[in-house]
C-alpha positions, -999 to +999 in steps of 0.1 A: +017-850+321+042-823+320+059-812+347+063-776+335+047-760+300+058-729+285+026-708+274+024-680+250-013-665+247-014-643+216-052-643+217-065-612+197-072-587+221-082-549+216-058-540+240-029-555+223-015-530+198+004-534+164+038-535+183+029-568+195+021-583+164+034-619+155+040-608+119+069-586+130+101-599+118+132-605+138+158-613+115+149-641+090+121-649+119+087-640+127+087-625+162+066-657+172+090-678+161+121-660+174+107-662+207+095-699+208+132-707+196+145-685+220+127-698+251+134-734+237+171-735+250+156-731+284+163-766+301+135-771+325+104-765+302+092-797+288+067-784+261+058-749+247+020-744+237+009-718+216-028-704+224-051-680+204-089-673+209-096-672+171-099-702+149-086-684+116-059-666+138-049-701+153-048-713+117-025-688+104+000-688+138+001-728+128+021-717+095+047-699+109+051-716+142+078-741+147+069-778+149+084-780+184+052-755+198+016-769+188-010-743+181-044-747+200-076-727+195-094-720+230-122-698+227-125-686+264-129-649+268-098-643+295-064-651+299-068-668+334-096-693+317-077-701+288-046-708+310-066-733+333-079-748+301-047-761+292-037-769+328-064-792+331-064-807+292-029-813+297-028-824+332+001-796+336+019-795+372+032-761+365+032-735+339+055-707+330+037-675+311+058-661+282+051-628+268+054-622+230+062-586+236+094-599+254+119-613+225+150-608+244+135-632+274+165-651+287+163-691+291+190-692+315+165-668+335+134-688+331+155-720+343+163-700+375+129-691+384+114-727+377+144-739+398+138-714+423+099-723+428+108-762+428+133-757+457+103-738+475+088-762+502+055-744+493+051-724+463+020-713+441+040-686+420+075-675+415+085-642+398+111-618+396+108-585+416+128-553+410+138-536+445+116-503+431+088-524+420+074-555+403+060-535+375+095-528+367+108-561+367+077-566+341+092-539+319+128-549+319+118-576+297+139-606+303+120-629+327+090-651+328+068-664+357+062-696+372+028-709+382+017-739+401-014-756+382-034-759+411-028-721+423-042-715+387-071-734+391-080-718+427-075-683+411-098-691+387-126-698+412-121-670+434-115-643+403-151-633+397-143-594+384-131-592+348-102-571+361-090-597+384-090-622+351-070-602+326-034-611+341-027-645+353-008-631+384-035-604+389-055-623+418-028-643+428-007-612+437-032-593+453-039-624+480-009-633+498-027-645+523-042-674+501-013-679+479+022-688+483+046-662+467+082-666+459+099-636+447+132-636+433+156-606+434+164-593+401+202-596+392+217-562+403+229-551+365+191-556+355+176-537+389+174-504+375+150-474+361+170-474+329+166-510+313+137-517+294+134-544+272+097-550+267+083-540+233+056-515+237+061-489+214+081-479+183+110-465+203+117-499+222+115-515+190+141-493+177+160-499+211+161-536+200+170-534+165+200-512+176+207-542+204+204-571+181+224-553+151+254-549+178+253-582+192+238-606+167+213-633+171+237-657+191+251-635+216+218-619+233+224-633+267+214-611+299+247-602+306+257-595+272+231-571+266+236-558+301+270-547+292+263-533+256+234-508+272+263-500+300+281-484+272+255-466+255+244-440+280+222-423+255+200-455+252+198-460+291+185-423+292+159-427+267+149-461+286+145-445+314+124-420+301+101-441+287+100-459+321+091-427+340+063-421+313+044-450+323+047-445+358+036-409+356+012-406+324+009-370+311-020-353+330-020-376+359+001-373+391 
């Protein structure tokens, strides 16, 4: 049994763009290896697991994944079903979802969300939220979210529509009457619309490269990253523009 397991789902999905490819490099590491090594610094994670829904893809991932993170092939068709399969097969008490498109995810903030969930008398799901919106917290790109295993099983039973199953938190967040939510306030230095560290475009990766080159691989904690962005208003302005475009796509109100 694992008290808390970190899960990276890199299943092949037509919606995933080349910008999220595990073949992308971060320094001398593949993106997948970089993210695994980064989150392995979190003290509250008992194990890290990588999953894919394609046997050939899983085999390829095993060639580059660190030995500390096993790779499994789970052929369930949606992320929620795959996560529940992990919960049941590994007798997982709680699960932390790690996104591959967030290479600057911070292990200290991972520990913070886990600790916050454990301190709550009742908690099914814990996540960071920004003052403007939960989706903005996702674009900040430094956070993970925590799920109670039994809550994922309940969501798997109740979520009957495909759109409810595409994201682990989708059904849970839309049914606060059924699930106990723990919403943790984003640190004030990050709670702004001109911070964007999720890699969804070529511009995002250009910003990441600038940060990586300036700070180096061993000084990428969120305080230093935030401080660097504070001294580069031109990067923050571009990040704000990218965030705004996502909130208000061209041709839509």
